[in-house]
C-alpha positions as CSV (number, residue, x, y, z in Angstrom):
1,X,0.0,0.0,0.0
2,X,1.4,3.4,-0.9
3,X,1.2,6.3,1.6
4,X,-1.7,8.0,-0.2
5,X,-3.8,4.8,-0.2
6,X,-3.3,4.5,3.5
7,X,-4.4,8.0,4.1
8,X,-7.3,7.9,1.8
9,X,-8.6,4.8,3.6
10,X,-9.4,7.2,6.5
11,X,-11.7,9.7,4.7
12,X,-14.0,7.0,3.3
13,X,-17.6,8.2,3.2
14,X,-19.9,6.4,5.6
15,X,-23.5,7.7,5.3
16,X,-22.3,10.9,3.8
17,X,-25.0,13.6,3.3
18,X,-25.7,14.2,-0.3
19,X,-28.0,16.8,-1.7
20,X,-29.0,18.3,-5.1
21,X,-30.0,22.0,-4.6
22,X,-31.9,23.9,-7.3
23,X,-31.7,27.6,-6.8
24,X,-32.5,30.9,-8.5
25,X,-30.4,34.1,-7.9
26,X,-30.1,35.8,-5.6
27,X,-29.3,33.0,-3.2
28,X,-26.9,32.6,-0.4
29,X,-26.3,29.8,2.1
30,X,-24.2,30.0,5.3
31,X,-22.7,26.6,6.0
32,X,-21.8,26.1,9.6
33,X,-22.4,22.4,9.9
34,X,-19.0,21.6,11.3
35,X,-18.3,19.0,8.5
36,X,-14.5,18.4,8.2
37,X,-14.7,18.0,4.4
38,X,-17.2,18.9,1.8
39,X,-17.4,18.5,-2.0
40,X,-19.4,20.9,-4.2
41,X,-20.0,20.7,-7.9
42,X,-22.3,22.7,-10.2
43,X,-24.4,21.0,-12.9
44,X,-25.7,24.4,-14.0
45,X,-25.0,28.0,-13.3
46,X,-22.2,29.5,-11.1
47,X,-21.4,30.1,-7.5
48,X,-18.9,31.6,-5.1
49,X,-17.4,30.1,-2.0
50,X,-16.5,32.8,0.6
51,X,-14.5,31.9,3.7
52,X,-12.7,34.3,6.1
53,X,-9.5,32.4,6.2
54,X,-9.5,31.5,2.5
55,X,-11.0,34.4,0.6
56,X,-13.5,33.9,-2.2
57,X,-13.4,31.4,-5.0
58,X,-15.6,31.2,-8.1
59,X,-16.9,27.8,-9.4
60,X,-18.6,27.2,-12.7
61,X,-20.5,24.3,-14.2
62,X,-18.5,21.1,-14.1
63,X,-16.0,22.4,-11.5
64,X,-15.4,20.4,-8.4
65,X,-14.6,22.2,-5.1
66,X,-13.2,20.6,-2.0
67,X,-13.8,22.6,1.2
68,X,-11.4,21.6,3.9
69,X,-11.9,22.4,7.6
70,X,-14.7,22.9,10.0
71,X,-14.8,26.7,9.7
72,X,-18.1,28.3,8.5
73,X,-18.3,29.5,4.9
74,X,-20.8,31.1,2.6
75,X,-22.0,29.5,-0.7
76,X,-23.8,32.1,-2.9
77,X,-24.6,33.3,-6.4
78,X,-22.4,36.3,-5.7
79,X,-19.8,37.3,-3.0
80,X,-22.0,40.2,-2.0
81,X,-25.3,38.3,-1.5
82,X,-26.2,38.2,2.2
83,X,-26.9,34.7,3.6
84,X,-30.6,33.8,3.5
85,X,-30.4,30.2,4.9
86,X,-28.1,28.7,7.6
87,X,-27.1,25.1,7.6
88,X,-26.3,23.7,11.0
89,X,-24.8,20.4,12.2
90,X,-26.9,17.4,11.3
91,X,-27.9,19.4,8.2
92,X,-30.5,21.3,10.2
93,X,-31.7,24.2,8.1
94,X,-33.2,27.5,9.1
95,X,-33.7,31.0,7.7
96,X,-31.7,33.9,9.1
97,X,-34.6,34.8,11.3
98,X,-34.5,31.4,13.0
99,X,-37.4,29.8,11.2
100,X,-36.8,26.0,10.8
101,X,-36.8,24.8,7.1
102,X,-37.0,21.4,5.5
103,X,-34.7,20.4,2.7
104,X,-37.4,18.6,0.6
105,X,-39.7,19.4,-2.2
106,X,-38.2,18.4,-5.5
107,X,-37.8,14.6,-5.1
108,X,-35.3,12.2,-3.6
109,X,-32.3,14.0,-2.2
110,X,-33.3,17.2,-4.0
111,X,-34.2,20.6,-2.5
112,X,-35.2,23.9,-4.1
113,X,-37.9,26.2,-5.3
114,X,-38.4,25.0,-8.9
115,X,-37.0,22.2,-11.1
116,X,-35.8,24.8,-13.7
117,X,-33.8,27.0,-11.4
118,X,-30.8,28.8,-12.7
119,X,-28.3,27.0,-10.5
120,X,-28.2,23.3,-9.9
121,X,-25.7,22.2,-7.3
122,X,-24.6,18.8,-5.9
123,X,-23.0,18.9,-2.4
124,X,-21.6,16.1,-0.3
125,X,-20.3,16.3,3.2
126,X,-18.1,13.8,5.1
127,X,-18.6,13.2,8.8
128,X,-15.3,11.3,9.5
129,X,-13.6,11.5,12.8
130,X,-10.4,9.7,11.9
131,X,-6.8,10.3,13.0
132,X,-5.6,8.8,9.7
133,X,-7.6,11.3,7.7
134,X,-6.3,14.2,9.7
135,X,-2.8,13.7,8.1
136,X,-4.3,14.3,4.7
137,X,-6.6,17.1,5.8
138,X,-3.7,19.0,7.4
139,X,-1.9,19.0,4.0
140,X,-4.9,20.3,2.0
141,X,-5.6,24.0,1.3
142,X,-8.8,25.6,2.7
143,X,-10.5,25.4,-0.7
144,X,-9.3,23.3,-3.6
145,X,-10.9,23.7,-7.0
146,X,-10.5,21.4,-10.0
147,X,-11.9,22.9,-13.2
148,X,-14.3,20.8,-15.2
149,X,-12.7,17.6,-16.4
150,X,-14.1,14.8,-18.6
151,X,-13.3,12.1,-16.0
152,X,-15.2,14.1,-13.3
153,X,-18.2,14.5,-15.6
154,X,-18.6,10.8,-16.0
155,X,-18.4,10.2,-12.3
156,X,-20.8,13.1,-11.5
157,X,-23.3,12.0,-14.1
158,X,-23.4,8.6,-12.4
159,X,-23.6,10.2,-9.0
160,X,-26.6,12.3,-10.1
161,X,-28.3,9.3,-11.5
162,X,-27.8,7.2,-8.4
163,X,-29.0,10.1,-6.2
164,X,-32.5,9.8,-7.7
165,X,-32.7,6.1,-6.9
166,X,-34.0,4.1,-3.9
167,X,-32.5,0.7,-4.6
168,X,-31.1,-1.5,-1.9
169,X,-27.7,-0.4,-0.6
170,X,-28.2,3.0,-2.3
171,X,-26.4,4.9,0.5
172,X,-23.4,2.6,0.1
173,X,-23.2,3.2,-3.7
174,X,-23.5,6.9,-3.2
175,X,-20.7,6.9,-0.6
176,X,-18.3,5.1,-2.9
177,X,-19.1,7.4,-5.8
178,X,-18.5,10.4,-3.6
179,X,-15.1,8.8,-2.6
180,X,-14.2,8.4,-6.3
181,X,-14.8,12.1,-7.0
182,X,-12.7,13.1,-4.0
183,X,-9.8,10.8,-5.0
184,X,-9.9,12.1,-8.5
185,X,-9.5,15.7,-7.3
186,X,-6.8,14.8,-4.8
187,X,-4.8,12.9,-7.3
188,X,-4.9,15.9,-9.6
189,X,-3.8,18.2,-6.8
190,X,-0.9,15.9,-5.8
191,X,0.2,15.6,-9.5
192,X,0.2,19.4,-10.2
193,X,3.8,20.6,-10.5
194,X,3.0,24.1,-9.3
195,X,1.7,22.8,-6.0
196,X,3.8,21.8,-3.0
197,X,2.5,18.4,-1.8
198,X,3.5,17.0,1.5
199,X,6.7,15.1,2.0
200,X,5.1,11.7,2.1
201,X,3.8,12.2,-1.4
202,X,7.2,13.2,-2.8
203,X,8.7,10.2,-1.0
204,X,6.5,7.7,-2.9
205,X,8.4,8.3,-6.1
206,X,11.8,7.9,-4.4
207,X,13.3,4.5,-5.1
208,X,14.7,4.2,-1.6
209,X,12.3,6.0,0.6
210,X,9.2,5.0,-1.4
211,X,10.1,1.3,-0.7
212,X,10.4,2.0,3.0
213,X,7.1,3.8,3.2
214,X,5.3,1.0,1.4
215,X,6.7,-1.5,3.8
216,X,5.6,0.5,6.8
217,X,2.1,1.0,5.5
218,X,1.7,-2.6,4.3
219,X,2.6,-4.0,7.7
220,X,2.9,-1.5,10.5
221,X,2.8,-4.2,13.1
222,X,6.1,-5.8,11.9
223,X,9.1,-5.2,14.1
224,X,10.7,-2.7,11.6
225,X,14.2,-1.3,12.3
226,X,16.1,1.1,10.2
227,X,18.4,-1.7,9.4
228,X,15.6,-4.0,8.3
229,X,14.0,-1.3,6.1
230,X,17.4,-0.4,4.6
231,X,18.0,-4.1,3.7
232,X,14.7,-4.3,1.9
233,X,15.4,-1.1,0.1
234,X,18.8,-2.2,-0.9
235,X,20.9,0.5,0.7
236,X,22.9,1.0,3.9
237,X,21.3,1.9,7.2
238,X,22.9,5.4,7.2
239,X,21.8,6.1,3.6
240,X,18.2,5.2,4.3
241,X,18.1,7.3,7.5
242,X,19.6,10.3,5.8
243,X,17.5,10.1,2.7
244,X,14.2,9.4,4.6
245,X,14.7,12.4,6.8
246,X,15.5,14.6,3.8
247,X,12.5,13.6,1.8
248,X,9.8,12.9,4.5
249,X,11.0,15.5,7.0
250,X,11.4,13.1,9.9
251,X,13.5,10.0,10.7
252,X,12.0,6.6,9.7
253,X,11.4,5.4,13.2
254,X,9.7,8.6,14.2
255,X,7.4,8.2,11.1
256,X,6.7,4.6,12.0
257,X,5.9,5.5,15.6
258,X,3.6,8.3,14.5
259,X,1.8,6.1,12.0
260,X,1.3,3.2,14.6
261,X,-0.1,5.6,17.2
262,X,-2.4,7.2,14.6
263,X,-3.8,3.8,13.7
264,X,-4.1,2.9,17.4
265,X,-6.1,6.1,18.0
266,X,-8.6,5.2,15.3
267,X,-8.9,1.6,16.6
268,X,-9.5,2.9,20.1
269,X,-12.4,5.1,18.9
270,X,-13.8,2.8,16.2
271,X,-13.8,-0.6,17.7
272,X,-14.4,-2.5,20.9
273,X,-11.0,-4.2,20.8
274,X,-9.1,-4.6,24.0
275,X,-6.0,-2.4,24.6
276,X,-3.9,-5.6,24.3
277,X,-5.5,-6.4,20.9
278,X,-5.0,-2.9,19.6
279,X,-1.3,-3.0,20.8
280,X,-0.6,-6.1,18.8
281,X,-2.4,-4.9,15.7
282,X,-0.1,-1.8,15.5
283,X,3.2,-3.3,16.5
284,X,3.5,-3.1,20.3
285,X,4.3,-6.1,22.3
286,X,1.9,-5.4,25.2
287,X,-0.8,-3.0,26.3
288,X,1.7,-1.4,28.7
289,X,4.2,-0.7,25.9
290,X,1.4,1.0,23.8
291,X,0.1,2.9,26.8
292,X,3.6,4.3,27.5
293,X,4.2,5.4,23.9
294,X,0.6,6.8,23.5
295,X,0.8,8.9,26.7
296,X,4.2,10.2,25.8
297,X,3.0,11.2,22.3
298,X,-0.6,12.3,23.1
299,X,-0.4,13.4,26.7
300,X,-3.2,11.0,27.8
301,X,-3.5,7.3,28.2
302,X,-5.3,5.2,25.6
303,X,-8.1,4.6,28.1
304,X,-8.6,8.3,28.7
305,X,-8.5,8.9,24.9
306,X,-11.1,6.3,24.3
307,X,-13.4,7.7,27.0
308,X,-13.2,11.3,25.7
309,X,-15.8,12.4,23.1
310,X,-14.5,12.5,19.5
311,X,-12.8,15.8,18.8
312,X,-13.6,17.5,15.5
313,X,-10.8,17.6,13.0
314,X,-8.4,20.5,13.3
315,X,-9.1,23.5,11.0
316,X,-7.2,23.4,7.7
317,X,-3.5,24.2,8.2
318,X,-3.1,25.8,4.8
319,X,-5.6,28.6,4.3
320,X,-6.3,30.1,0.9
321,X,-7.7,28.8,-2.4
322,X,-5.9,26.6,-4.8
323,X,-7.2,26.2,-8.3
324,X,-5.8,23.4,-10.4
325,X,-5.2,23.9,-14.1
């Protein structure tokens, strides 16, 4: 498994909220639902995304926008249009005067005033609370826009068609289609020469460090040492250590420890496995060894971490708007 595959395994949609909105200008929605990641694409018309920490960004028909971070933002026909509707957590909807509203009226997963509105928009929101996914979210800009692309159009057409269905396992199909759109945009972002993707992505193409990263992600529970990784990569221990730190930004054992504890944090929150079982799954010989490392890194014991309510993902580290192409 490459590093990107491992990280993308975290932001996998599970019961994502998907909605087709049909709107006529002037319109403006203030989104403060706390979702850590949202995708927006227009089938017709145009829109603006306005966020205090990222500025404003225009999107047209066929563009796909990824909004990263839990900060509120405004989605409107024009940057100057005042919000008329507020979207709260749980997709609760109300007018600016506090009147509750219901997002229904135009069919399955469709909301709006009229079927022939000037703007038709598809929005999907992720509700993940994953430590793995945070590594990816922290590298993303506040707003990432991919201009209309033929590959996206095929996926979005299929997504729109499925959104109108009520077949068995419909939600599962929609989740996977949303994931495919997200992966398509992220791969474009990582492959754009003008961008500065994170070190782990650069490392994947390195013949030495890329091998070591794949070994770590394929089997994090194995008793890896710098010497063992170097042997598999076909270089000396010193060469691997130096090259890994240069490309990734941290030593190989520090990366391995961080990845193991990230996986452990997710397992603690997402499963009923015992601490001993979690320890063995991520490469620690005992619950005591995992507890020691976890508390040193996180400042709390695994038991305390498991008892605490899930914490919303951190705001996007990189503010601003990035437009691909």
